[in-house]
C-alpha positions, 0 to 999 in steps of 0.5 A: 507757979502762977499760971494763967490758962487762956481758950476759946470753949466751944458750944457745949451743946455739941461734945468737944472733948477739948473743953474736957482736957482744959477743964481736967488739966486745971483741976489737975494743976490745983491739985498739984499746988499751982495758983491756976487763974482761968481766961476763957471766953466761950463760943455760946455766948456770942448768942448774947451779943449786942448788934454792934458786937456781932457786926465786929465778929468777923474779925475776932480771930485776928485782933481780939481787941476786947480779949486783949485789953481784959488779958494785959489787965489781967496780966498786970494785976495776977503777974503769972509766970506762964500763959498757957493757950489751948484754943484762941479762936473765934474770941481770943485770936493768936494777939494773946501771944503778942500782948502776953510777950509785951507783958514779958510773960512766956507762953506755952501751946497746946496743938490740939488741931492743925489751925495753923496752917489750915483754916478749918483745924482737921486737914479734912474736907469734902469727905477726904484728908486734905493738905491744900494750904501746906506751904502757901502764904495765903490759903486760898485753897480755903477760901474757894472751899468755904472751908472755915464755916462754910462760908468764902467771906468767914474763910478770907477772914481764917486765912489772912488771919493765919497770914497775918499771925504765922511769926507770931506762932513762930514765937510762942516759946514751946508748944506740947505736942501731942504726938509725934505727928503733930510734933511734925506737923509743927516741925513742918511750920518752921518750928525749931525740934528744941520748941516742942515737947511731946507730952499727950492729954490725960484725965483722973483717974475715975478709980476701979472699973466695973465690969462691963457691958454688953456691945458698942457705944459711939460718942462724938460729934456726929460729923463727917469726918468723925467716921458715922456714916463709916461705921453704919456702912460698916455695922449694916453689913452684918444681920441686926442683933448678930453684934449685940446694941451700938449706942450712938450718942452725940449731935450735928449736921448727920444726927439724921443719920443716927435716928435712920438706922435707929429706926431701921434697926432694933440693934441701934439706939439713938441717945443724943446729945450727952453730958459728962454724966450721960455718957459716963453711963453709956460707957457702964453698959458697954463693952468696947467704944468705938472711935472712927474718924476719917481725919487726922484727928489729934489725939480723941478724948473718946478714947482716954476716958474708955481705958479709964473706965476699962474699955477696949476701942476700935478704931481707925488707924489714922492721925494719933487714933494708934499712938493711943490705942496701942495694943488696948484695941484693935484697928481698923483702916477706914474703909467701910470692909475693913472695919465690918471684918474687925466689929465681930473680933472685938466684940468677942475679945472685949474682956481679954483686951478691958485689961489692957485697957485699963493698964495703959489709961494708967502707965502712959494717961494717967494725972502722975506721969502727965502732970508733973512733966506739964510742970515741968514745961513751966518752969522751965521756960520760966527759967529761961525768961529769967535767963534772957532778961537779966 
């Protein structure tokens, strides 16, 4: 079986769990014997665009003209059985679905966020969860609140893209919903249940966990919805040093909060942005990983990485976080007082919960479990396509 994996990579300077998942899935499929042909573009390439290319960039999410030419040529040359789409924005465009269908290739998409409806993809704005664009033909609230990249003009283009491509999204042959909440989001959007498969992301086995380190690790994009402010508010409710060290990794608009906390307290260290090797070392040095989004986060990769490494997780009871953690850690409401109450519980119970974390990874998120399921999805789509063409 030959599969084209299409993905617009997020900027490498900002940690992206989605990039990690796409890379991992390609490796797992190849190890299982599939012929995988990546069709990827990177947002990092935008900096090298010519003035003419940059002038056309705002309409790329709508049309992706060059991407359609390149994809059509790739399909004609490779003759794939399936196209698997992850993120199409901004350089690919949902139009890759139409291009694949025009050339007789069925499409599966893994849904990593809520961008079928929400211009930012987060259902989150101005520090709170937001569903104002649900059910609307055109997402006027997104334009009003500049939800896409803080620009009314770019938000208007994204809202228009979502409206124009509503029939495109509804033509996808099979959706992979990472959790039951994403499945409900797709059903609300009008996707029939028989075209939705629930399959979480997985990660390769890093091997037998090393002994626990000390303290907590927070590694994420430093933006409001990821909960850094929430964590620091909760952390400051405890005396300096009473919880052990807190290590913060990542970069983003709230970097100043991490730097300020590290300057104020001896028990907080800001590590800056880290590559995969750096994150692995930081997890090894810690005993608990903290994942405290305040938005309806779908399936945070940082939690998968923690459990695979035998590190329990302290998370917020939002989105897909409870589904991921199960009994392999602790949950708190996204409130500073509630989180502050659970922090010492997590510190005291890390050793016992570490075993449960590793066992949950092995039973639910190991490649042996999930890659087989993904191949079954591909095979079913190929069979449906062949039956339709007869």
